[in-house]
C-alpha positions as CSV (number, residue, x, y, z in Angstrom):
1,M,-24.0,-11.8,3.4
2,K,-24.6,-12.2,7.2
3,I,-22.5,-11.3,9.5
4,V,-20.9,-13.1,13.5
5,A,-22.8,-10.9,15.4
6,N,-22.4,-11.1,19.0
7,V,-20.0,-14.2,20.5
8,A,-22.7,-16.6,21.4
9,E,-23.0,-17.0,17.2
10,L,-19.7,-18.7,17.5
11,E,-19.3,-20.4,20.1
12,A,-22.9,-22.6,19.1
13,V,-20.9,-22.9,15.4
14,Y,-17.1,-24.1,17.0
15,G,-18.5,-25.3,20.7
16,E,-15.7,-25.5,23.6
17,A,-11.6,-25.4,23.0
18,V,-10.2,-28.3,22.5
19,G,-8.7,-29.3,26.6
20,G,-4.9,-29.3,25.3
21,S,-5.1,-26.2,23.6
22,L,-5.8,-23.8,26.6
23,T,-4.0,-25.6,28.5
24,K,-0.5,-25.9,27.0
25,V,-0.7,-22.0,27.1
26,K,1.9,-21.3,30.3
27,P,2.4,-17.1,31.2
28,A,6.4,-18.0,31.4
29,L,9.1,-19.0,29.3
30,T,9.6,-22.9,30.3
31,P,13.4,-25.0,28.7
32,Q,11.6,-26.1,25.5
33,Y,10.2,-23.1,24.5
34,R,14.1,-21.3,25.8
35,R,15.4,-24.0,23.3
36,W,12.3,-22.6,20.4
37,I,13.1,-18.6,21.0
38,E,16.5,-19.6,20.9
39,A,16.8,-20.8,17.3
40,A,13.9,-18.4,16.1
41,R,15.8,-16.0,13.7
42,F,12.2,-14.3,12.5
43,V,9.1,-13.1,14.1
44,V,6.7,-11.2,12.8
45,L,5.3,-8.5,15.8
46,T,2.4,-7.5,15.3
47,T,0.9,-4.1,17.7
48,V,-1.7,-1.8,18.1
49,G,-2.2,1.7,18.4
50,P,-4.7,5.0,17.4
51,E,-4.9,4.0,13.3
52,G,-4.6,0.1,14.0
53,T,-3.5,-2.7,13.6
54,D,0.6,-3.2,12.2
55,A,2.0,-7.1,11.2
56,S,6.0,-5.8,10.6
57,P,8.5,-9.5,10.1
58,R,11.6,-9.2,11.8
59,G,14.9,-10.8,11.2
60,D,18.6,-10.6,12.3
61,A,21.7,-13.2,11.6
62,G,21.6,-15.5,15.2
63,P,18.3,-15.2,17.6
64,V,16.1,-13.0,16.3
65,A,15.1,-12.0,20.0
66,R,17.3,-11.4,23.0
67,I,15.5,-13.8,26.6
68,V,16.2,-11.7,29.6
69,D,14.8,-14.3,32.2
70,D,11.8,-16.4,31.8
71,R,9.2,-13.8,31.3
72,T,11.3,-10.3,28.9
73,L,12.3,-10.5,25.9
74,M,14.4,-8.1,24.0
75,I,14.2,-7.1,20.2
76,P,16.2,-4.6,18.6
77,D,14.8,-2.6,16.1
78,W,17.7,-2.5,12.4
79,R,17.8,0.2,9.7
80,G,14.7,-0.3,8.2
81,N,12.2,2.7,6.5
82,N,11.9,5.0,9.3
83,R,8.0,4.6,9.3
84,M,8.3,3.5,13.0
85,D,4.6,2.4,13.1
86,S,5.4,-1.2,15.3
87,L,7.5,1.5,18.1
88,R,5.1,4.9,17.4
89,N,1.8,1.4,18.5
90,I,3.9,0.2,21.1
91,V,5.2,3.5,23.0
92,R,0.7,4.8,22.6
93,D,-0.4,0.7,23.0
94,G,1.7,-1.2,24.8
95,R,0.1,-4.0,24.0
96,V,1.9,-6.5,21.6
97,S,2.0,-10.5,20.3
98,L,5.0,-12.6,18.2
99,M,5.0,-15.4,16.4
100,F,8.4,-17.4,16.3
101,M,8.7,-19.2,13.2
102,V,12.1,-21.7,12.4
103,P,12.2,-22.8,8.7
104,G,11.7,-26.1,7.9
105,S,9.3,-26.9,10.8
106,N,5.5,-26.4,10.8
107,N,4.9,-25.4,14.0
108,V,4.6,-21.7,15.9
109,V,5.3,-20.2,18.8
110,R,3.0,-17.6,19.9
111,V,3.7,-14.6,22.9
112,N,1.0,-11.4,24.2
113,G,2.1,-9.9,26.1
114,L,3.2,-6.3,27.0
115,G,6.4,-4.0,25.3
116,V,8.1,-1.5,26.3
117,V,10.3,0.9,23.8
118,T,14.2,1.7,25.4
119,M,16.4,4.5,23.8
120,D,19.1,3.6,26.4
121,P,22.5,2.9,25.3
122,S,23.0,0.9,27.9
123,V,20.9,-1.2,26.2
124,T,21.6,-0.7,22.9
125,E,25.3,-0.8,23.0
126,T,24.5,-4.7,23.9
127,F,23.5,-5.9,20.0
128,T,26.1,-4.5,18.3
129,Q,26.9,-6.0,15.5
130,R,28.8,-5.0,12.2
131,D,30.4,-1.5,15.1
132,K,26.6,-0.6,14.6
133,H,23.8,-1.2,16.9
134,P,19.5,-0.2,16.6
135,R,19.0,2.7,18.0
136,S,16.2,1.4,19.7
137,V,14.9,-2.2,21.4
138,M,12.1,-3.0,22.1
139,V,11.9,-4.9,26.1
140,I,9.5,-7.1,25.9
141,T,7.2,-8.9,28.9
142,I,5.9,-11.8,29.1
143,E,2.1,-12.3,29.9
144,E,1.9,-15.8,27.8
145,L,2.7,-17.8,25.8
146,Y,2.3,-21.4,23.0
147,F,2.8,-23.2,20.6
148,Q,0.5,-23.3,17.6
149,C,-0.2,-27.0,16.3
150,A,1.2,-27.4,12.2
151,K,-2.2,-27.1,10.8
152,A,-1.8,-23.8,8.9
153,L,1.8,-24.5,7.9
154,M,1.1,-28.0,7.1
155,R,-2.1,-26.8,3.7
156,S,0.8,-23.5,2.6
157,E,3.0,-26.1,2.5
158,L,5.3,-22.7,3.0
159,W,8.4,-24.3,3.2
160,N,8.1,-26.8,0.2
161,P,9.6,-24.3,-2.4
162,D,8.2,-26.5,-4.2
163,V,4.4,-24.6,-4.5
164,A,7.1,-21.2,-4.7
165,A,4.2,-18.7,-6.3
166,D,5.0,-16.7,-9.5
167,V,4.6,-13.1,-7.5
168,P,5.3,-9.3,-8.5
169,S,8.9,-7.6,-7.0
170,A,9.3,-4.6,-5.2
171,G,10.2,-3.5,-8.0
172,D,6.9,-4.8,-9.4
173,F,5.7,-2.5,-6.3
174,L,6.9,0.1,-6.6
175,K,6.8,0.6,-10.3
176,E,3.1,0.1,-9.7
177,V,3.0,3.8,-7.9
178,D,5.5,5.3,-10.3
179,A,7.8,5.6,-7.7
180,I,10.1,4.7,-10.8
181,E,10.9,3.7,-14.4
182,D,12.3,0.1,-14.4
183,A,11.6,-2.9,-12.1
184,T,13.9,-5.4,-13.5
185,E,17.5,-2.3,-12.6
186,Y,16.1,-1.9,-8.9
187,D,15.3,-5.5,-8.3
188,A,18.7,-6.5,-10.0
189,R,20.7,-3.4,-7.2
190,Y,18.3,-4.0,-4.1
191,A,21.0,-6.7,-2.7
192,D,24.3,-4.5,-3.0
193,Y,22.1,-1.6,-2.1
194,A,20.3,-3.8,1.4
195,R,24.0,-5.3,2.4
196,P,25.8,-2.6,3.7
197,K,22.2,-1.2,5.5
198,M,21.2,-4.1,7.5
199,W,22.3,-3.5,10.7
């Protein structure tokens, strides 16, 4: 297999970027981007650190990110598995990318910027849900944002329930590495286990 050795090889095959793909990039929120992010309850957060890259899904019962101003977003770090991959990376290398998705829409809004992590109670306590608040909040300064055209989600039919695949469950994955004995029992109980630990 021959690999591409330099950017010039890529450019020789792909040519110039489509004009609109460059002019749609904005350095701060516009009214339409604000509307999108306010509607998004799900985002993929991508970070980079000494061990490599990390992509983490984030979701909430309302907007997944709080808009502070036209260049600042906040995302609470709700309860999870305490791996802290994303948080560790942000503390060591602030570069972050976000992909906001809204069910039923084939577009994606992308944000690139710099993040920091705060555990200041004056911030964390403003995110209280069901008498709980996150231990930390990611504060992201927007450097650029733009929408991604719909082709990828159209090709994949991401929101089409008729193309759902028969895939392994979380229990199946755990059983495969001998972490549990009964995948069916684990899966049946997980929703009840997780419900009080969402926030």
